[in-house]
C-alpha positions, 0 to 999 in steps of 0.5 A: 649661461653654463661656459664649460656645458656650452663650449663643451657642447660647441666643439662637439658640434664643430667636430661633426660639422668638420667631418661632414665637410670632409676634414679633421676636427681639429682643423676647425678653431673656436675663437671666444670672442669675449668681448664684455665678459670679465677676465675669469669668465675668460679664463673659464672659457680657456680652462674649457677648451677654447682654441682662442680668445679674440677681442673687439676693443683695444682698451678692454684686450688691454685691461684684461691682459694685465689681468693675466685672463688670457694665458693658456691661450692664443689672443686674437683682436677680431674689431675694428682697429684703428690706426692709432691702436696699432703700436698697442696691439703688435707683437701683442696679439698672434693675430689681427682678424680685421685688416680693411685697408692699405693703409691699416696694412702699412701702419702695421708693417711699420709698428711690427718693424720697428720692433723687429717681428713680423705680425700675422694678419687676415684680410677683412672683406666686405662680402655683402658690399655693405654701405655700414662695413668696412673691409675690402671689395672681393674684387680690389683682392688681388691687387691688395695681395700684391701690395700687402706681398710687398711689406716686410713684416706684415704675414698674411694669413688668410680671409675674414668676413662678417656677413649680413645680420640674418634670422637663420644661419642658412641664409648667409651660406650664399656669402660663405661660399663666394667667400671660400671661392675667394679663399681658393682662388687666391691661395693657387696665387704665391704671392710672398708673405701670403698664406692663404691658412685661416678663413674666419667667418661665422659667429654665433648666429649660422657658425655650423653653416659657415663650417659647413662651407669652409671655414676653419675659425669661428669667433663665438660670444652669445654662444659661450658666454650668454648674451651681452648686457649693454645697458 
Protein backbone atom coordinates (compact mmCIF):
# COMPACT_ATOMS: atom_id res chain seq x y z
CA UNK A 1 0.00 0.00 0.00
CA UNK A 2 1.22 3.52 -0.78
CA UNK A 3 1.11 5.25 2.60
CA UNK A 4 1.52 8.72 1.11
CA UNK A 5 -1.32 8.29 -1.36
CA UNK A 6 -3.57 6.81 1.31
CA UNK A 7 -2.99 9.69 3.71
CA UNK A 8 -3.64 12.26 0.98
CA UNK A 9 -6.88 10.54 0.00
CA UNK A 10 -8.07 10.17 3.59
CA UNK A 11 -7.26 13.79 4.44
CA UNK A 12 -9.30 14.92 1.42
CA UNK A 13 -12.19 12.70 2.49
CA UNK A 14 -12.05 14.01 6.05
CA UNK A 15 -12.00 17.60 4.85
CA UNK A 16 -15.08 16.99 2.72
CA UNK A 17 -16.87 15.21 5.57
CA UNK A 18 -15.99 18.00 8.00
CA UNK A 19 -17.35 20.68 5.67
CA UNK A 20 -20.51 18.64 5.08
CA UNK A 21 -21.06 18.52 8.85
CA UNK A 22 -20.58 22.28 9.25
CA UNK A 23 -17.00 22.25 10.54
CA UNK A 24 -13.62 23.41 9.27
CA UNK A 25 -11.38 20.65 7.86
CA UNK A 26 -8.69 21.34 10.46
CA UNK A 27 -11.16 20.49 13.24
CA UNK A 28 -11.03 16.78 12.32
CA UNK A 29 -7.71 15.13 13.14
CA UNK A 30 -6.27 11.95 11.69
CA UNK A 31 -4.57 9.59 14.14
CA UNK A 32 -2.45 6.90 12.49
CA UNK A 33 -3.07 3.66 14.36
CA UNK A 34 0.41 2.29 13.79
CA UNK A 35 0.25 -1.10 15.51
CA UNK A 36 2.52 -3.66 13.81
CA UNK A 37 4.06 -1.04 11.52
CA UNK A 38 7.75 -0.39 11.92
CA UNK A 39 9.43 2.93 12.66
CA UNK A 40 10.14 3.69 9.01
CA UNK A 41 6.48 3.25 8.00
CA UNK A 42 5.39 5.44 10.91
CA UNK A 43 7.83 8.15 9.81
CA UNK A 44 6.39 7.97 6.30
CA UNK A 45 2.86 8.48 7.65
CA UNK A 46 4.01 11.51 9.65
CA UNK A 47 5.77 12.99 6.63
CA UNK A 48 2.58 12.43 4.61
CA UNK A 49 0.61 14.58 7.04
CA UNK A 50 -1.13 12.55 9.74
CA UNK A 51 -1.97 14.66 12.78
CA UNK A 52 -0.86 12.18 15.45
CA UNK A 53 0.28 8.59 15.92
CA UNK A 54 -1.58 6.16 18.13
CA UNK A 55 -0.24 2.91 19.54
CA UNK A 56 -2.17 0.03 21.12
CA UNK A 57 0.66 -1.72 22.92
CA UNK A 58 2.98 -0.16 25.46
CA UNK A 59 6.03 -2.27 24.64
CA UNK A 60 5.73 -1.60 20.91
CA UNK A 61 5.34 2.10 21.60
CA UNK A 62 8.47 2.18 23.76
CA UNK A 63 10.53 0.29 21.20
CA UNK A 64 9.52 2.53 18.31
CA UNK A 65 9.87 5.68 20.37
CA UNK A 66 13.49 4.71 21.09
CA UNK A 67 13.98 4.52 17.31
CA UNK A 68 12.63 8.05 16.81
CA UNK A 69 9.53 6.81 15.03
CA UNK A 70 7.21 9.56 16.25
CA UNK A 71 9.37 12.64 15.71
CA UNK A 72 7.24 15.45 14.33
CA UNK A 73 3.83 14.28 15.53
CA UNK A 74 2.00 14.00 18.87
CA UNK A 75 1.94 10.50 20.32
CA UNK A 76 -1.31 9.01 21.63
CA UNK A 77 -2.05 5.73 23.38
CA UNK A 78 -5.23 4.18 21.98
CA UNK A 79 -5.25 0.59 23.30
CA UNK A 80 -6.35 -1.05 26.51
CA UNK A 81 -4.06 0.20 29.28
CA UNK A 82 -3.07 -2.00 32.20
CA UNK A 83 -2.45 -0.20 35.47
CA UNK A 84 1.06 -1.63 35.79
CA UNK A 85 2.03 0.05 32.49
CA UNK A 86 0.83 3.53 33.41
CA UNK A 87 4.16 4.86 34.66
CA UNK A 88 5.77 4.05 31.33
CA UNK A 89 3.27 6.20 29.44
CA UNK A 90 2.51 9.19 31.65
CA UNK A 91 4.31 12.23 30.33
CA UNK A 92 5.45 10.37 27.21
CA UNK A 93 2.12 10.42 25.38
CA UNK A 94 0.13 13.60 24.91
CA UNK A 95 -3.24 11.83 25.12
CA UNK A 96 -4.50 8.51 26.51
CA UNK A 97 -7.72 7.61 24.67
CA UNK A 98 -8.66 4.61 26.78
CA UNK A 99 -9.24 5.59 30.41
CA UNK A 100 -11.87 2.94 31.13
CA UNK A 101 -12.18 2.77 34.93
CA UNK A 102 -11.95 5.01 37.96
CA UNK A 103 -9.16 2.84 39.29
CA UNK A 104 -7.14 3.46 36.13
CA UNK A 105 -7.84 7.20 36.31
CA UNK A 106 -6.56 7.29 39.88
CA UNK A 107 -3.45 5.34 38.89
CA UNK A 108 -2.74 7.81 36.08
CA UNK A 109 -3.33 10.68 38.50
CA UNK A 110 -0.81 9.35 41.00
CA UNK A 111 1.83 8.73 38.34
CA UNK A 112 1.36 12.18 36.82
CA UNK A 113 1.42 13.92 40.20
CA UNK A 114 4.67 12.13 41.08
CA UNK A 115 6.21 13.66 37.95
CA UNK A 116 4.74 17.10 38.52
CA UNK A 117 2.66 17.11 35.35
CA UNK A 118 -0.92 16.82 34.15
CA UNK A 119 -1.89 13.93 31.89
CA UNK A 120 -4.64 14.42 29.30
CA UNK A 121 -7.06 11.52 28.88
CA UNK A 122 -10.29 10.56 27.18
CA UNK A 123 -12.93 8.47 28.91
CA UNK A 124 -13.72 5.26 27.06
CA UNK A 125 -17.45 4.58 26.73
CA UNK A 126 -18.78 1.07 26.14
CA UNK A 127 -21.47 2.52 23.93
CA UNK A 128 -22.94 -0.82 22.78
CA UNK A 129 -22.78 -2.46 26.23
CA UNK A 130 -20.61 -5.27 24.87
CA UNK A 131 -19.52 -7.79 27.47
CA UNK A 132 -16.15 -8.24 25.75
CA UNK A 133 -15.25 -4.55 25.90
CA UNK A 134 -14.22 -2.30 28.76
CA UNK A 135 -15.34 1.24 29.39
CA UNK A 136 -17.92 3.25 31.26
CA UNK A 137 -21.61 2.93 30.54
CA UNK A 138 -23.34 6.10 29.34
CA UNK A 139 -25.49 6.06 32.48
CA UNK A 140 -22.53 6.18 34.86
CA UNK A 141 -20.67 8.92 33.00
CA UNK A 142 -21.96 11.90 35.05
CA UNK A 143 -20.85 10.31 38.32
CA UNK A 144 -17.48 9.40 36.80
CA UNK A 145 -16.94 12.97 35.63
CA UNK A 146 -17.65 14.28 39.10
CA UNK A 147 -15.00 11.99 40.58
CA UNK A 148 -12.52 12.69 37.76
CA UNK A 149 -12.90 16.41 38.39
CA UNK A 150 -11.44 15.93 41.86
CA UNK A 151 -8.18 14.48 40.52
CA UNK A 152 -5.34 16.98 40.53
CA UNK A 153 -3.05 15.58 37.82
CA UNK A 154 -5.53 14.21 35.27
CA UNK A 155 -7.37 16.35 32.76
CA UNK A 156 -10.31 14.78 30.92
CA UNK A 157 -10.40 16.13 27.36
CA UNK A 158 -13.36 14.20 25.96
CA UNK A 159 -14.74 10.78 25.11
CA UNK A 160 -13.75 7.74 23.08
CA UNK A 161 -15.69 4.73 21.84
CA UNK A 162 -15.12 1.54 19.87
CA UNK A 163 -18.49 0.45 18.43
CA UNK A 164 -19.11 -3.15 17.29
CA UNK A 165 -17.26 -4.50 14.26
CA UNK A 166 -19.47 -3.79 11.28
CA UNK A 167 -19.79 -4.70 7.62
CA UNK A 168 -20.85 -1.18 6.67
CA UNK A 169 -19.97 2.02 8.48
CA UNK A 170 -23.64 2.95 8.44
CA UNK A 171 -24.38 0.14 10.89
CA UNK A 172 -22.60 2.09 13.61
CA UNK A 173 -24.39 5.39 12.96
CA UNK A 174 -26.78 4.92 15.94
CA UNK A 175 -23.83 4.43 18.29
CA UNK A 176 -22.01 7.45 16.89
CA UNK A 177 -25.13 9.58 17.28
CA UNK A 178 -25.51 8.44 20.88
CA UNK A 179 -21.85 9.27 21.57
CA UNK A 180 -22.26 12.74 20.10
CA UNK A 181 -25.25 13.40 22.33
CA UNK A 182 -23.29 12.27 25.40
CA UNK A 183 -20.50 14.60 24.32
CA UNK A 184 -22.90 17.54 24.01
CA UNK A 185 -24.77 16.83 27.23
CA UNK A 186 -21.61 16.64 29.29
CA UNK A 187 -20.02 19.63 27.61
CA UNK A 188 -22.81 21.70 29.14
CA UNK A 189 -21.76 20.71 32.66
CA UNK A 190 -18.92 22.69 34.15
CA UNK A 191 -16.44 20.57 36.08
CA UNK A 192 -12.89 21.33 37.10
CA UNK A 193 -10.31 19.54 34.93
CA UNK A 194 -13.01 18.46 32.46
CA UNK A 195 -13.47 19.73 28.92
CA UNK A 196 -15.20 18.12 25.99
CA UNK A 197 -12.62 18.93 23.33
CA UNK A 198 -12.21 15.58 21.61
CA UNK A 199 -14.66 12.94 20.44
CA UNK A 200 -12.53 9.98 19.36
CA UNK A 201 -14.49 7.49 17.29
CA UNK A 202 -14.25 5.98 13.85
CA UNK A 203 -11.77 3.51 12.44
CA UNK A 204 -10.92 2.30 8.95
CA UNK A 205 -14.32 0.78 8.25
CA UNK A 206 -16.56 3.58 9.49
CA UNK A 207 -14.60 6.83 9.85
CA UNK A 208 -16.63 8.91 7.41
CA UNK A 209 -19.86 8.00 9.18
CA UNK A 210 -18.18 8.87 12.49
CA UNK A 211 -17.15 12.30 11.21
CA UNK A 212 -20.63 12.92 9.85
CA UNK A 213 -21.92 12.26 13.37
CA UNK A 214 -19.44 14.57 15.10
CA UNK A 215 -16.11 12.77 15.59
CA UNK A 216 -13.07 15.03 15.55
CA UNK A 217 -10.45 12.33 16.14
CA UNK A 218 -10.42 9.24 13.92
CA UNK A 219 -8.04 6.33 14.46
CA UNK A 220 -7.06 4.67 11.19
CA UNK A 221 -4.66 1.80 10.69
CA UNK A 222 -5.59 -0.41 7.75
CA UNK A 223 -6.78 2.52 5.64
CA UNK A 224 -3.33 4.11 5.95
CA UNK A 225 -0.92 1.18 6.18
CA UNK A 226 -2.81 -1.71 4.60
CA UNK A 227 -3.98 -4.93 6.21
CA UNK A 228 -2.02 -6.18 9.22
CA UNK A 229 -0.52 -9.66 9.00
CA UNK A 230 -0.84 -11.46 12.31
CA UNK A 231 0.75 -14.75 11.25
